[in-house]
Backbone as ProteinMPNN parsed JSONL, in Angstrom:
{"seq_chain_A": "MPRVDITLNGRSYLIGCEDGQEARLRHLASYLEGQVRAVAARAPLAGEGQTLAMAALLVTDQLFDLKSEYDALAAASREQSPPAGMAPEDEEVVVAAVDHLAKRIEDIAARLERA", "coords_chain_A": {"N_chain_A": [[-35.519, 71.307, 97.022], [-37.054, 69.885, 99.936], [-37.699, 71.385, 103.354], [-37.541, 70.478, 106.57], [-39.4, 71.567, 109.685], [-37.787, 70.839, 113.035], [-38.048, 69.611, 116.426], [-35.883, 69.798, 118.746], [-35.07, 69.031, 122.31], [-36.247, 71.515, 123.015], [-35.209, 73.093, 121.339], [-35.594, 74.893, 117.937], [-34.598, 73.23, 114.666], [-34.249, 73.694, 111.224], [-34.422, 71.32, 108.763], [-33.157, 69.913, 105.683], [-34.541, 67.424, 103.251], [-34.82, 64.664, 101.489], [-37.043, 64.815, 98.555], [-40.549, 63.553, 99.513], [-39.927, 62.717, 101.358], [-40.3, 63.632, 103.826], [-42.123, 62.948, 105.783], [-41.464, 61.003, 106.691], [-38.72, 62.029, 108.142], [-39.972, 63.518, 110.147], [-40.771, 61.773, 111.736], [-38.689, 60.391, 112.679], [-37.49, 62.635, 113.82], [-38.942, 63.266, 116.165], [-38.789, 60.547, 117.62], [-36.412, 60.797, 118.007], [-36.425, 63.104, 119.956], [-37.925, 61.932, 122.216], [-35.851, 60.065, 123.06], [-33.89, 62.125, 123.766], [-35.312, 63.635, 125.574], [-35.725, 61.805, 127.857], [-33.331, 61.319, 128.322], [-32.658, 63.698, 129.296], [-34.15, 63.942, 131.553], [-32.958, 61.935, 133.159], [-30.676, 63.139, 133.712], [-30.519, 65.845, 134.492], [-28.927, 68.192, 135.244], [-27.098, 68.198, 132.827], [-25.701, 69.858, 130.079], [-26.878, 71.575, 126.93], [-25.512, 70.38, 124.726], [-24.117, 68.094, 125.81], [-26.554, 66.827, 126.734], [-27.98, 65.969, 124.059], [-25.711, 64.85, 123.206], [-25.524, 62.379, 124.889], [-28.118, 61.399, 124.154], [-27.807, 60.777, 121.087], [-26.139, 59.017, 121.383], [-27.352, 56.914, 122.659], [-29.458, 56.563, 120.89], [-27.767, 55.344, 118.937], [-26.667, 53.094, 120.0], [-28.587, 51.755, 120.114], [-29.042, 51.188, 117.545], [-26.607, 49.726, 116.861], [-27.003, 47.336, 118.442], [-29.002, 46.35, 117.163], [-28.495, 45.817, 114.81], [-26.121, 43.997, 115.242], [-28.109, 41.97, 115.995], [-29.214, 41.465, 113.662], [-27.148, 40.871, 111.668], [-26.193, 38.133, 112.995], [-28.37, 37.078, 112.54], [-28.524, 36.635, 110.088], [-26.216, 35.425, 109.424], [-26.721, 32.993, 110.732], [-28.961, 32.113, 108.863], [-27.91, 31.983, 106.547], [-26.11, 29.638, 106.85], [-27.892, 27.552, 106.918], [-29.919, 25.721, 105.29], [-32.766, 26.121, 102.91], [-36.214, 25.372, 104.034], [-37.629, 22.018, 103.493], [-40.182, 22.276, 101.773], [-40.36, 24.915, 100.607], [-40.835, 26.883, 98.088], [-38.791, 28.085, 95.429], [-39.509, 30.289, 94.367], [-40.636, 31.872, 96.813], [-38.488, 31.588, 98.441], [-36.895, 33.516, 97.046], [-38.411, 35.85, 97.726], [-38.039, 35.92, 100.766], [-35.467, 36.415, 100.636], [-35.185, 38.885, 99.51], [-36.538, 40.391, 101.049], [-35.07, 40.279, 103.283], [-32.638, 41.545, 102.21], [-33.685, 44.0, 101.676], [-34.179, 44.895, 104.432], [-31.394, 44.952, 105.416], [-30.256, 47.167, 103.856], [-31.934, 49.269, 104.601], [-30.945, 49.085, 107.509], [-28.263, 49.801, 106.845], [-28.455, 53.019, 105.641], [-29.484, 53.767, 107.553], [-27.729, 53.739, 109.487], [-25.86, 55.109, 108.273], [-26.774, 57.73, 108.233], [-26.933, 58.317, 110.752], [-24.037, 58.584, 111.31], [-23.612, 60.698, 109.612], [-25.058, 62.807, 111.505]], "CA_chain_A": [[-35.347, 70.263, 98.626], [-37.766, 70.236, 100.737], [-37.308, 71.454, 104.586], [-38.883, 70.291, 107.617], [-38.681, 72.369, 110.812], [-37.886, 69.564, 113.633], [-37.868, 70.305, 117.699], [-34.848, 68.59, 119.819], [-34.527, 70.051, 123.263], [-36.716, 72.834, 123.093], [-34.975, 74.122, 120.002], [-36.267, 74.134, 116.332], [-33.826, 72.865, 113.423], [-34.682, 73.22, 109.818], [-33.445, 70.133, 108.087], [-33.292, 69.445, 104.544], [-34.501, 66.379, 102.812], [-35.089, 64.384, 100.048], [-38.894, 64.865, 98.039], [-41.259, 62.561, 100.008], [-39.112, 62.257, 102.541], [-40.549, 64.796, 105.242], [-43.161, 62.597, 107.395], [-39.903, 60.059, 108.012], [-37.906, 62.91, 108.959], [-40.457, 64.214, 111.208], [-41.111, 60.609, 112.646], [-37.261, 60.13, 113.248], [-36.962, 63.486, 114.477], [-40.105, 62.712, 117.206], [-38.091, 59.714, 117.988], [-34.757, 61.138, 118.422], [-37.13, 63.745, 120.805], [-38.18, 60.844, 123.257], [-34.532, 59.907, 123.712], [-33.413, 63.34, 124.659], [-36.45, 63.745, 127.119], [-35.367, 60.685, 128.857], [-31.773, 61.754, 128.83], [-32.809, 65.173, 130.346], [-34.956, 63.841, 132.919], [-31.92, 61.368, 134.345], [-29.395, 64.022, 133.906], [-31.017, 67.173, 134.524], [-27.524, 69.271, 135.145], [-26.541, 68.247, 131.838], [-25.978, 71.208, 129.141], [-27.482, 71.008, 126.129], [-24.657, 69.507, 124.148], [-24.102, 66.715, 126.479], [-27.902, 65.942, 126.339], [-27.727, 65.76, 122.574], [-24.903, 63.913, 122.531], [-25.868, 61.295, 125.204], [-29.292, 60.642, 123.223], [-27.56, 60.411, 120.08], [-25.211, 58.01, 121.792], [-28.159, 55.803, 122.887], [-29.778, 55.505, 119.542], [-26.48, 54.613, 118.167], [-26.345, 51.984, 120.889], [-29.703, 50.854, 119.861], [-28.809, 50.798, 116.169], [-25.63, 48.59, 116.665], [-27.465, 46.03, 118.947], [-30.168, 45.682, 115.815], [-27.158, 45.602, 113.467], [-25.692, 42.939, 115.611], [-28.957, 40.82, 115.908], [-29.497, 41.051, 112.173], [-25.847, 40.102, 111.347], [-26.26, 37.096, 113.162], [-29.741, 36.207, 111.959], [-28.416, 36.611, 108.655], [-25.114, 34.201, 109.28], [-27.636, 31.794, 110.702], [-29.797, 31.887, 107.548], [-26.892, 31.55, 105.201], [-25.898, 28.387, 107.188], [-29.398, 26.703, 107.236], [-30.695, 25.512, 103.585], [-34.219, 26.445, 103.243], [-37.193, 24.229, 104.225], [-37.693, 21.288, 102.309], [-41.185, 22.85, 101.109], [-40.011, 26.126, 100.287], [-40.785, 27.087, 96.788], [-37.926, 28.637, 95.194], [-39.985, 31.853, 94.597], [-40.622, 31.866, 98.577], [-37.045, 31.899, 98.908], [-36.641, 34.939, 96.608], [-39.031, 36.916, 98.346], [-37.596, 36.036, 101.677], [-34.252, 37.17, 100.401], [-35.246, 40.013, 99.014], [-36.906, 41.335, 102.183], [-33.775, 40.626, 104.335], [-31.833, 42.238, 101.614], [-34.137, 45.517, 102.111], [-33.94, 45.348, 105.644], [-30.198, 45.42, 105.548], [-30.115, 48.368, 103.116], [-32.267, 50.273, 105.658], [-29.895, 49.192, 108.784], [-27.168, 50.635, 106.514], [-29.071, 53.799, 105.487], [-29.981, 54.585, 109.244], [-26.227, 54.246, 110.146], [-25.172, 56.468, 107.596], [-27.262, 58.961, 108.49], [-26.153, 58.76, 112.195], [-22.807, 58.741, 111.46], [-23.286, 61.979, 109.239], [-25.42, 63.629, 112.112]], "C_chain_A": [[-36.237, 70.68, 99.719], [-37.174, 70.381, 102.242], [-38.042, 71.383, 105.881], [-38.063, 70.753, 109.007], [-38.946, 71.131, 112.049], [-37.75, 70.317, 115.071], [-36.648, 69.623, 118.513], [-34.667, 69.709, 121.031], [-34.887, 71.107, 123.7], [-36.215, 73.831, 121.937], [-35.237, 73.795, 118.94], [-34.827, 74.327, 115.42], [-34.628, 72.699, 112.161], [-33.934, 72.376, 109.08], [-34.05, 69.833, 106.673], [-33.641, 68.264, 104.324], [-34.786, 66.147, 101.776], [-36.948, 64.466, 99.76], [-39.277, 63.783, 98.588], [-40.844, 61.964, 100.99], [-39.527, 62.905, 104.152], [-41.217, 64.05, 106.393], [-41.985, 61.61, 107.852], [-39.411, 60.888, 108.73], [-38.421, 63.365, 110.345], [-40.945, 62.944, 112.26], [-39.824, 60.145, 113.243], [-36.98, 61.165, 114.247], [-37.945, 63.248, 116.017], [-39.359, 61.331, 118.007], [-37.037, 60.194, 118.802], [-35.188, 62.025, 119.902], [-37.21, 63.154, 121.814], [-37.099, 60.408, 123.717], [-33.943, 61.071, 124.496], [-34.236, 63.61, 125.775], [-35.91, 62.856, 127.837], [-33.84, 60.812, 129.086], [-31.677, 62.887, 130.043], [-33.293, 64.926, 131.441], [-34.197, 62.896, 133.712], [-30.946, 62.083, 134.575], [-30.013, 65.461, 133.879], [-30.371, 68.546, 134.672], [-27.063, 69.253, 133.633], [-26.786, 69.364, 130.978], [-26.641, 70.341, 127.883], [-26.869, 69.902, 124.876], [-24.605, 68.132, 124.394], [-25.369, 65.792, 126.444], [-28.192, 65.159, 125.139], [-26.845, 64.671, 122.406], [-25.315, 62.317, 123.253], [-26.989, 60.484, 124.599], [-28.63, 60.305, 122.0], [-26.545, 58.823, 120.223], [-26.055, 56.433, 122.071], [-28.61, 55.398, 122.062], [-28.985, 54.923, 118.794], [-26.404, 53.104, 119.012], [-27.29, 50.937, 120.459], [-29.508, 50.014, 118.168], [-27.607, 49.438, 116.262], [-26.199, 47.407, 117.25], [-28.473, 45.559, 118.145], [-29.432, 44.845, 114.943], [-26.456, 44.35, 113.828], [-26.419, 41.514, 115.745], [-28.795, 40.653, 114.808], [-27.945, 40.454, 111.385], [-25.783, 38.564, 111.764], [-27.388, 36.235, 112.873], [-29.389, 35.974, 110.488], [-27.387, 35.48, 108.523], [-25.873, 33.096, 109.378], [-28.285, 31.586, 109.407], [-29.148, 31.353, 106.751], [-26.444, 30.102, 105.777], [-26.901, 27.248, 106.883], [-30.15, 26.581, 105.744], [-32.065, 25.574, 104.066], [-35.001, 25.479, 103.786], [-37.423, 23.195, 103.314], [-38.843, 21.965, 101.458], [-41.229, 23.963, 100.965], [-39.923, 26.198, 98.933], [-39.433, 28.22, 96.414], [-38.444, 30.169, 94.839], [-40.182, 32.317, 96.075], [-39.465, 32.318, 98.796], [-36.458, 33.003, 98.409], [-37.194, 35.865, 97.14], [-38.199, 37.197, 99.624], [-36.204, 36.71, 101.694], [-34.272, 38.475, 99.952], [-35.794, 40.973, 100.138], [-35.533, 41.324, 103.381], [-32.988, 41.361, 103.525], [-32.073, 43.91, 101.678], [-34.285, 45.95, 103.535], [-32.42, 45.674, 106.119], [-29.856, 46.812, 104.824], [-30.761, 49.3, 104.154], [-31.566, 50.209, 106.891], [-28.839, 50.25, 108.271], [-27.374, 52.131, 106.249], [-29.04, 54.539, 106.846], [-28.232, 55.077, 109.845], [-25.425, 55.029, 109.621], [-25.591, 57.715, 107.805], [-27.031, 59.545, 109.933], [-25.032, 58.985, 111.997], [-22.512, 60.364, 110.678], [-23.728, 63.154, 110.16], [-24.414, 64.054, 113.063]], "O_chain_A": [[-36.112, 71.749, 100.316], [-36.235, 69.635, 102.52], [-38.984, 72.111, 106.194], [-36.907, 70.561, 109.383], [-40.023, 70.536, 112.102], [-37.394, 71.495, 115.058], [-37.004, 68.504, 118.882], [-34.276, 70.867, 120.886], [-34.274, 71.753, 124.55], [-36.635, 74.957, 121.671], [-35.225, 72.602, 118.639], [-34.119, 75.333, 115.463], [-35.478, 71.826, 111.991], [-32.792, 72.696, 108.752], [-35.238, 69.552, 106.516], [-33.146, 67.542, 105.188], [-35.046, 67.024, 100.952], [-37.841, 64.231, 100.573], [-38.558, 62.81, 98.357], [-41.244, 60.902, 101.468], [-39.081, 62.619, 105.264], [-41.052, 64.297, 107.587], [-41.62, 61.431, 109.014], [-39.503, 60.751, 109.95], [-37.75, 63.558, 111.359], [-41.406, 63.151, 113.382], [-39.874, 59.516, 114.3], [-36.406, 60.912, 115.306], [-37.248, 63.033, 117.009], [-39.558, 61.311, 119.222], [-36.847, 60.017, 120.005], [-34.518, 61.804, 120.91], [-36.549, 63.688, 122.705], [-37.127, 60.254, 124.938], [-33.575, 60.988, 125.668], [-33.751, 63.802, 126.89], [-35.455, 63.414, 128.836], [-33.295, 60.35, 130.088], [-31.051, 62.987, 131.098], [-32.962, 65.609, 132.411], [-34.519, 62.815, 134.897], [-30.239, 61.847, 135.555], [-29.746, 66.113, 132.87], [-30.862, 69.643, 134.409], [-26.64, 70.32, 133.19], [-27.895, 69.898, 130.999], [-26.864, 69.136, 127.76], [-27.459, 68.985, 124.306], [-24.89, 67.21, 123.63], [-25.417, 64.579, 126.242], [-28.56, 63.984, 125.129], [-27.063, 63.716, 121.66], [-25.425, 61.296, 122.574], [-26.969, 59.258, 124.493], [-28.97, 59.154, 121.726], [-26.362, 57.909, 119.419], [-25.657, 55.293, 121.836], [-28.578, 54.182, 121.876], [-29.337, 54.043, 118.009], [-26.042, 52.088, 118.42], [-27.091, 49.724, 120.394], [-29.717, 48.865, 117.78], [-27.82, 48.338, 115.752], [-25.96, 46.359, 116.649], [-28.886, 44.414, 118.33], [-29.593, 43.707, 114.501], [-26.147, 43.589, 112.911], [-25.907, 40.396, 115.685], [-28.166, 39.625, 114.555], [-27.972, 39.559, 110.54], [-25.347, 37.763, 110.938], [-27.413, 35.005, 112.929], [-29.991, 35.146, 109.805], [-27.561, 34.625, 107.654], [-25.897, 32.248, 108.487], [-27.912, 30.535, 108.885], [-29.526, 30.341, 106.16], [-26.454, 29.273, 104.867], [-26.534, 26.101, 106.627], [-30.889, 27.453, 105.286], [-32.498, 25.244, 105.17], [-34.331, 24.493, 104.094], [-37.406, 23.572, 102.142], [-38.476, 22.264, 100.321], [-42.362, 24.382, 101.198], [-38.967, 25.614, 98.423], [-39.195, 29.131, 97.206], [-37.715, 31.133, 95.073], [-39.678, 33.413, 96.318], [-39.317, 33.417, 99.329], [-35.584, 33.57, 99.065], [-36.565, 36.923, 97.136], [-37.681, 38.301, 99.791], [-35.841, 37.444, 102.613], [-33.253, 39.157, 100.062], [-35.531, 42.176, 100.139], [-35.195, 42.247, 104.122], [-32.371, 42.14, 104.252], [-31.227, 44.804, 101.715], [-34.481, 47.123, 103.853], [-32.19, 46.484, 107.016], [-29.067, 47.538, 105.427], [-30.013, 50.177, 104.586], [-31.502, 51.283, 107.488], [-28.521, 51.263, 108.895], [-26.391, 52.759, 106.641], [-28.633, 55.677, 107.08], [-27.746, 56.099, 110.329], [-24.477, 55.595, 110.163], [-24.892, 58.707, 107.599], [-26.955, 60.727, 110.27], [-24.726, 59.945, 112.705], [-21.561, 61.088, 110.969], [-23.224, 64.267, 110.011], [-24.651, 64.98, 113.838]]}, "name": "protein", "num_of_chains": 1, "seq": "MPRVDITLNGRSYLIGCEDGQEARLRHLASYLEGQVRAVAARAPLAGEGQTLAMAALLVTDQLFDLKSEYDALAAASREQSPPAGMAPEDEEVVVAAVDHLAKRIEDIAARLERA"}
């Protein structure tokens, strides 16, 4: 299992990941570090744990907002019939794309719950 060295709030963490996920993990860590820095700038007297917790809550809030938007769009798309000119093959592609996005959101939510 590959291990990636990431830095959050000035501290290094060696995190294991699946093969081929190293770049993704670095990208996620970079995003989270940006959130940590934003929290630290707004609350410079907060301790490290509190800063990390607040950053995690901000990211979780963003995730929940996106999930709510997705759920609303998915519900609306189920209520609508496909456009008259849409071929069944095109509809399958759209459904597959929406399913893929739903799985990505669920995977991100699961990772956040484990963090």
